[in-house]
N, C-alpha and C positions, 0 to 999 in steps of 0.2 A: 191582177197578179202583182204588178209593180207596186200598186197601192198597199197591198198586204205586207210586202217585204219592207217598205218604208215604215209602216206602223210597227213592225217587229223591231226594227233597228231603234226606233224612238223608245220603245219599252225597255230594250236592253240598256240604252244609254241611261235611262232613268234608274234602272236597278243598280248599274255600276256606280252612278253618282250617289245613290242612297248608301250603298255598301261602303264606298270610299269615304263618304261623310261620317259613317258610323265608325270606321277604322280610325279616321283622324280624331273623331271625338273621343274614342276609347284611348287612343294614344295620348291625347291631351289630358284625359282623366288620370291615366297611369302616371304621366309625368308630374301632374299636380300632386297626386298621392305620394310619389317618390320625394318631391320637394318638401311636402308637408312632413313626411316621416323624418327626413334629414334635419329639418328645423326642430321638430319635437325631440329628437334624440341627440341634440348637440351636447357634447360632453358625456355621452353614453354610448354603449355598444349597440349597434342596430339589432333589431329582433331577428331571431333565427341564426345568429352567429354563435358558434361554439368552438371551444378547444376540446380535443378529444379527452373526455373524462370530466370536463368542467363546462356547465351551461352558463355562459356569460351574456347571452342575448338580453338586451334591455337593461343591463346593469350600468351603474355609473362607472366611469373609468377607474376610480379609486378602488371600488369593490371588485371590479374585474381583475385589477392588478393584484389585489390581496389573494384572490382565488388562484391565480396563476402562480403566485409566489409560493402558496401552500403546496400546490401540485408539484412545483419544481423541487421543493425540499423533500417531498415524499419520493419522487423519482430518483433524486440524487443519492438517497440512502437505500432504496429498494433494490435487492439483487436482480441481476439480469439472469433469468432462468430459461434454459433451453432443454429440449428433449429430442432424442433421436432413437426411435424404437424403444427399447427398455432402458437406454442410457439417459441420464439427466445431468445437467451441468448448472452450476450457480456461481455467478461472478459478481464481485463488488464493482459498481459502476466507477468507483474511483480508480480502478486498475486501468481503465481506458481514458481517464481524464474527463469523464462525462459531466457536463454541466448544462443547465437550461438557461438560456439568455432571456431573462424575464422582460427586459426592455424591448428587445427585438420582437419577442412574441406579442407583447402588448401593442406594438406598432402595427403588426399584422392584423390584430383584432380590430384596432381602430380603423384600419384601411378597408376591412372587409365590407363590401357593399357600397363603398364610396369611390366608384370608378370615375375617372375623369371624362369618360365617354358617356354623354347623357343617355344614349340608347341602351348601353350596357347597364347603367345605373337603374334605369326604369325597369328593364327586364329582370334584373336581380331583385328588385323590390317585390315583384310578383312571385318569382321562383322561391324566395325564402319563405313564402307562406306555405309551400308544399314540401320542401325538403330543406334541412338545415345546411348552412354553409360552414363546413368544418375547417378550422385553421390549424395547420401543423405547427407543433412547437419548434421554435428556433433553438437548436442545440449545438453544443461544441463537444468534440471528442478528439483524441489523438489517433490519427489514422494508423500510424505505425503500431501502436498498442492494440488497436482493433484487429489489424492484420495478424499480429502475434497471437491474439486470442483465437482467431480462426485457424491459425497454424496448429495450435494446441488441440482444438476440437478435431481438425482433420487427422492429426496423428493418432488421436484416441479412437477414431471411428474407422480407420482404414483396416481392411482385411484382405490379404493376398496381393495388395498393390505394391509395386516396386517401380520407382522412377529410375530411368537409366542414368548411369553415372560412372565415375572412376574412383577407385581408391588405390592407395600406394602402400605396398608392403616393402619397406626399405626402398630400393630402386626398382622394384618390380611393379609393373602396371597391372592392376586387376580390374577387368571390366565388370560393371554391375548390370546384369541383363534385365531390361525392363519387363514388367508383367502387369497386365490389367487386373483390377480387383474391384472391391466394393468399398465405397467411402462417401465422404461428404461432397455434395455438389456445391463446390465452393462459390461460384458466382451467384446462384440462387440463395444460398445461405447468407451471403454478405448483404444481398438486397433486402432480405427479410429482416436481418438484424438492424440495418440502417433505418428501415421504415419503422420498426418497433421502437427505436430510440426517440422518434418524433411523436410518439403516441402517448396517451394518458395512462391510466392505471395499468400496471405492467403485468401482462399475462405471459405464460410460458410460450416460447417461440419453437415451432416445429422445424427442425433442421432436415432438409431433404437429403435422403440417402439413395444412392444409385450406383451404377457401374461407372468407374472412372478409368480412363486409359492414360498411359504414359504420354508425355509430350514428345519424347524422342523414341525412335525404334532401335532395334538391335544394330542395324547398319550404321546409324549415327554414332552409337557407342563404339563400334569397332573402328570407325574413322578417327574418332578422338583418341582412342587407345593407341592407334598407329602413330599419330602425331606426337603423343606423349613419349612413346618409346624412342622416336627419332630425337626429340629434345634431350632425353636422358643419355643417349648414346653420343651426343655432340659435346665436345669440351666448351666450357664457357668461362671467359676471363672477365673479371671486373677490375677496372683501373680507376683509382682515385688518388690524384697527386702523383707521388712517386711510388705508390704501393699498388701491386697487382696481386689479385687473389683469384685462384682457380676454384670454381665451384665443382665439388664432386657430385656424382650422380645421386647418392643418398641425400646430400645437402639440398640439391635442387628439387628432388622428389618431395622433401619435407615441406616445400613451399607451394607445390602444385595442388590444384583442385580442379573441379569441373563445375560448369554452370549451364543450366538449360537456357538456350537462347532461341526462342521460337520452337522449331522442330529440329534444331541442331544442338550438339553438345560442345560447348566452348571450353577451352582450357583457361585456367586462371592461375595467377601467381599472387600469393598472400603477401602484401608489402610488409606487414608487421613481422611475419615469420621470416621473410627474407632479411629484415633488419636484425633479427635475433641471430641468424646464421652469419651475417657479414660483419656486424659491429665489433666483435672481438678482434677480427683480423685488422680492422682499421682503427684500433683503439688510440693510436697516437695522433690520428687525424680528427677523430670525432669527439664530441663532448655533449652530454645531455644538458638541456636548459635547466636552470634552477629558479624556482619561484622565489619571490621576495618573502622574507620571514620577519619575525619580531624578536627582539631581545629585551629582557627585563632585568634592570640592575637592582642593586641592594636597596635602593630607595623606592622600588616599584615604578620607576620611570620607564616607559616603553620607547624604544627606538626601532627604526626600520633597518633590517639587514637587506641591502640591495639585491635585486634579482640579477641573473646572469644569462645572457644569450647562449645558445648552444650551436653546435655544428653537427649536422646529420646528413646521411645519404638520402637522396631522393629515391627511395626504394620503389615507389610506384612507377617512376620512369624506367628504372632498371628492369622491373618485371615486364613492362610493356615492350621494351627492346628485346628481351629474351623471347617473348611470344612472337615477335615479328621476325625472328630468325637471326638476330644479331648475335654473333658469337664472342666478340670482344666489345664490351660495353664500357664506354668512358663515363663514369658516374659523376653526377653533379653533387657537390657538397654544398648544401644550402644552410644559411643561417636560420636558426629556429628561435622563435621568441617564446618565453614562458607564458603559461596561461595567466599567471598573476605576477605582474611586473612591479617595479619600484613605484611607478606612478599610481598604480592601483592601491598599493599598501599605504601610500601617503594620503590618498584621498579618503581613506577610512577614518583618519583622525584619531587613531587609538593612541592615547597619551599616557594613561596611568591606570592604577588599580581602582576599580569601582566597588568591588565587594569580594569577600572571601569567606568560606565556611568550611569547618572541619567536623567530621564525625569520627567516632572511635569504635573499635571492635577488638575482640580477643585475637591474639596472634595464632598463626599456624593452622587455621581451619581451612578446609577446601574452598569455602566461600571467599576467602581472602585472595586466593589465586584468581578467581573470576573478577573480583573488584579491580585488581591490578591490571588484568588483561583489558578490561573495558576502559579503564582510565587511560591506558596507553593509546587506545584507539581515539578517545575523545580529545586527548591533549593536543593543543595548538590548533583546534578548530576555530575558524573565523566565521562569524555570522554578519552578513552585510546589512547595512541600514534598510529597514523595512521588511527584511526577510524573517520567516518563521522557521525556527530550528526544531527538528524532531530527533529525539534521542534514539528512537527505534530505527529511523532512517539512517542515522550515523553508525549505529552498532550493527544493524542487521540481525538476523536470527542468531541466537546463542547456541552453537552446535559443537560437538566434539571435534569436528573437522577444523574449527577455528581455535581449538585449544581449550574450550570451556569444559569444566568438570561438573559432575552432579554435586549439588549442595542443597540444604534445606530451603524450601519455599513455603509461603502461606497459601493455602487453598481455603475454600469457603467453609469447609467443615473441620479445619485444623491445619496440620502441617504435612508436607510431602517433600519430595526431592525431584529436582530436574536440572538439566544442564543450564548453567548460568545463574544458579541460585546465589544470591548475595549482591547481584548487580543493582538491586533496588537500593542498597546503601549508597552507591554512587549516585543514583537517581535522586535520593533525598538530599544528598550533599549539594548537587547541582541545583536542585529546586530552591534550597535556602539561599544559595548565592544569587540566583535570579530574583528571589523575593526581596533581598536586601539591596540588590542592585537597582531596583525600581523598574525593571522591565515588565512588559505585559505578559501576564500568566494566561496563556490561551488554552492549555489542557494539562491537568494533572489529576492523579487518583491516589488518595491516601490508602495505606494498607487496610486490609479488611479488619484486622485486629491490631490493637495498639502494641507497639514494640518500644520498650522503655529506653532504648539507646537513642531514640529520636525525639525531637520536640513534639509534644502531643498536638496533633492536628496539622502541624506545619511540616509535613513529610510526604513522600510520594513513592509509589511502587511502579513497576513496569513489567510487561509481559508481551512478547512479540506475537502477532502484530497488533493486538487489540487494545492493550493498555499502554499509553505513551505519555511522555513528558514533552510538552511543546511550550516554547515561549517566543514572542516576537520582539525583535529589536526595534522598538518604536522611537528610536532617537535618530539623529542625522549622522551618527558616527557608528563605526563597526564595533563588534565585540570579539575579543580574543579570549578563548576558554583555555585555561591552563590547569592541569591536574598534577598533584604530587602525592606521595604516600610514604608511610613507614610501615613497619610490621603491625602496628596497632591503630593506624589512622589513615583517613583519606581526606584530602583537601581539594576543593575546587575554587579557583580564583577567576574573576572576570575582569578584563581590562578593556578600557574604552574611554568614553566620555558621555556620561548620562545627563549632561546639561544641568549639573548641579543638584540633582535629586538626592534627597536624604530620606531614608525609610526607617520607620520604627514600628514595633508591634505594641498595641495597646488593648486594654479591656479584656484580657484573657480571663475566662471564667470556665470552671468545670461545672456544668449544669446538672450532671447526673452521674452517679457511680453505681455500677452493678457488681457486687462481689462475686468471686468465683464460687461456683457450686461443683458438686461431684456427680459424674455420670457413672453408675455402677453397671458393669457388663459381666454377666455370668458366663463362665466357661462351661462347655465349649461355645464359641461365638457363632451366631447365625450369619453375620456379615463378615467376610474375610478381612475387610478394611479395619475392623475393630482390633484385629490381632495380626497386623501386617508382619511383625517380627517373630511370630510363633512363640509367644510367651506362655500361653495357656498350658502346654504340656510340661512346663517346668514348675508349675505351681502346685503346692499341696492343697488338700481340701480346705477351703476357707481362706487360704493365703491370698493377699492382695498385692497387686503391682500397679503402680501408676505409669501408664504407657504414654500418656500425653498430658503435659502440664497446661493448665488453663491460663487465660488472660482476663483481667478485670475489664468490664465494659465501661465506656465513658461516653459522655456527650460534652463537647468542648466548643467554645466560641472565642473568637478574637478578631481584632481589626488590624489591617495593614494600612498605615498612614504614610502617604507620600507627599513630601514638601518639595517645592521647586520655586526658585526665585521668579517673581513676577506672575505666578499662577496661583489659583485657589488650591487649598489643601484638597488632596484626593484621599478618600477613605473607602476601603474595601472590606466588607464583612465576610467572615468565614465561619461556617458551622460544620463540624465533623462528628459523625456518630461511629463509635466502635462497639460492636456487639460483644457481649460476654462470651468467652469460650470456656466451657466446663473442663475440669480435670476428667480424664478418662481412666477409670480404675477397673482392672480385670480381677475377678475373684475366682480362685481355683475351684474346680468341680469336685463333688464328693465321689469317692471311688464307686464303681459299679459293683453291686453285690454279686459274689460268685455262687453258683449252685453246685451241690455235690450229688453224685449218683449213689443211691442206697446200695449196700452190699448185703450178701447173705450171712455175713459174720454175726455171731451172737454177741460179740464184744460191743459194749456201749461206748460210743466215742466220747472222749473227754470234752468237757465243756471249756471253751476258751475263756481266759480271764477277761474281766471287763477292761476297756481301754479308756483313757482320758484324752480327749482331743486337745491338741495344742491351741493356744489362743491365736486368733488371726493376726497376721503381721502385715506391715506395709513396707514395701521396698522403697528405696530412695527415688525421688522424682528425677526424671531425666528431661532437661529442658532442651527443646529443639528450636533454634531461631533461624529466621530467614537471612 
C-alpha cells in the first residue's frame, strides 16, 4: 500500500514538472515573440492597435500621424449631433472649443502595447491577436461651454419640471414651488457626450430622458423665503468714508437671488447689481478705471494716452456682510487697475500709420447708416501681436436691436434685403487696409457678383456667422484700427509697425468677361421670388419691366507682393471668379378672353372694331446694390 502511494507521488511530480516546464517554455516563447515583434515594429505602430475610426496597426509612425491628422480635421468640422426622442440637435464643435491633440494621440498610439512591465507586454502581444487595442483620442474642449450646451439641451427637453427658487416683485418675495417633471438625465448625458468626443467618425448621440426631481423641496423654499423677508424688513446702512447710504427694501431686493446648494436654497447678492444701486450715491468717492488709449496727430504719429486707476466699492464683501446679518456695513473702497494699462499700450509698439484705404458710396441710403454703425463699433480696436482678428466676432449679429436697418444684400441668385446690408463695404475697406498693410490674410470671401465700386477681386463680403473677414497680426507690434467716414465715403486706417513691409499689387489680368444676358419671365410668374414687388399686375399685355439689373461676369487674377528689408520677396497669387448675373425682365400677360351668354334677342350684336396692340415698352432699370 505504501509502495503504491509513493509511486503515485512520483508520477504526480513528473506531471507537474512536465507541465511547469511547458509553461516556462511557452512563456519564454511568448516573451521571445514579443521581443521580436517590438524589434520588427520599431518606428511603427504595433499590430492590432487602432484609433476609433482609423486602423493604424502596423503603419509607420508618419503614416499613422497623417491618418490621425485627417481624422482630427474631420471631427473638428463635423457637427455634434444628438437626439432625444423626436428632438434632434446639431452643434458646431467650435462652440465648445473642441480640438484633437494630434501629438498626444500619436504618443498614446506609440505607447500602446509597449508596457514597461515585461509580463504585461507579453500578455498584450497575445491578446492583440484576438481583439484590437483601441486608443482613445486626446481631445480638448472648454468645460464651461460644454456645460452651457448641456444647459441648453436640458431647458429644451424639460417638461413639467420646476426647480425651487425665489423671485422678487419689487420688495415682495415670491416663492417658486418645486415640481418634478420629465427631462434630460444630466449626468448620463454628459458622460455620453464626453465619451463621444474621444471617438472617431461622429454618430448621433442618444440623450437619456427620464424623470427628474428638484434638488430642493417646498420646505427649503419656504425657509429661504422667510430669511429673505427678514432681510428686506431690516434697515441696512452702507458707510464709505464720510458718506452713509441706507439701502431701501426695493433696492436690496433688486440685488437678491437664490442658488441651489445641495438640498438647500441659499440667498445670494449680485455684486454687479449692488454696484449699480450704490455707485450713484458714492459718486464723489468712486471713479471707474480707464484703459490706456492712443492718440494720432496730424502727421499720423501715434502716442499713448496713459491709463488711470479707479476706486470702487468691494461690493462682493458688502453683499457677504448683508447675508451674514450685518446691518451697518463699513465698505472697503479699493483701488482698481484697468484691464489695459499704460505699460500694456507701450509694449504694443504702435508708432505710426501702416496703411489706409477709402471706398465711396452714394449718400443717404439706408446702407450708409449700417456702415457708420459698424464703423463706430470697429473704431479703436487693438489687435495684439500674434492674435487673429475676426470682424464677425467684433461686430456680432447685425440686428434691429443693435440699431441696424434693412438694406440691399447680394444673394446667390441676385439681390435681397436684410438687417445690416452695406456692412460689406466696411469689410472691403478693412480688407484693403490689411492687404496693403502686409498682414496675414487668414480668411476672406469676395462678393458673389462683382460690384463696380470695389477693386475687382480685391474685396470682401461678410455674413454672420458663416462668412467672415479675419487677419492675423503676424508682427511683433500691435495694430490699432481706426475708422472715419463722411456722407459718401468710409476710411479704415491701420496703425502699428509692420517691420518695414511695403506692399504692391502686380500682374492684374482680366482673364474672361461674360456679358450680361436677359432672362425673360412671363407674367403671371410661377415663382413668387420672380415678382417680389408685385409688378406683374401693373403691366399691360406685352409690356416689359426690368426688375433686376444684371452684372457682368469676370475672371480676374493678380499678385500681392510683400517686400521687407532683409527678407526674400513674398508673392501671393489670387484668382477670383464672378459669375454673370442676367437682367430679369417681366413681360405683361395678355388679357384673359371674356365669354358672353347668348340671349333670346333677335338683334344681332355689333361687331367690335379691330384694335391695334401698342408696341412693347421697357421700363427703366432699377439698380439695387449691396
